[in-house]
C-alpha positions in Angstrom: 17.2 30.3 -33.6 18.6 27.6 -35.3 16.8 24.4 -36.5 18.5 20.7 -37.4 16.5 18.8 -39.6 17.8 15.5 -41.7 15.1 15.2 -44.1 16.6 19.0 -45.1 19.8 17.3 -46.5 19.2 13.3 -47.3 22.0 11.6 -47.3 24.0 13.9 -45.3 24.0 12.7 -41.8 24.5 9.0 -41.7 23.4 8.9 -37.6 19.8 8.6 -37.3 18.4 11.4 -34.7 16.2 9.5 -32.1 13.1 11.0 -30.0 12.6 9.1 -26.8 9.0 8.2 -25.7 9.2 11.3 -23.9 9.7 13.8 -26.6 13.1 14.6 -26.3 16.8 14.4 -28.6 19.6 13.3 -26.8 22.8 15.3 -27.8 25.3 13.1 -29.9 28.1 12.1 -28.0 30.4 10.9 -31.0 34.1 12.7 -31.8 33.6 16.1 -33.5 29.9 17.4 -34.1 29.0 14.2 -32.3 27.2 12.3 -36.0 28.7 11.0 -38.5 28.6 12.8 -41.9 28.5 11.9 -45.5 30.7 14.6 -47.1 30.7 13.6 -50.1 26.8 14.0 -50.3 27.6 17.1 -48.0 29.6 18.5 -51.1 26.7 17.6 -53.4 24.4 19.8 -51.8 26.6 22.6 -50.8 25.4 25.9 -52.4 28.5 28.0 -52.3 31.7 27.5 -49.8 33.2 30.6 -48.3 37.2 30.8 -47.8 38.5 33.1 -45.5 
C-alpha cells in the first residue's frame, strides 16, 4: 500500500493536491505523472539513485 503526502517532500511537488468538500482527491490530469515536479529539489532530497 503506497502513500503520498506532499508535506513529506516540501518543495518537490509544484501542484497542490486538493481535497473536495466530500473528502475526495481527484487524480491529476496533466501529462506524465499528472503533476509538476521541481527536479532540482527532488534531487536534493534523494538519498540514493540506482541505475540499471
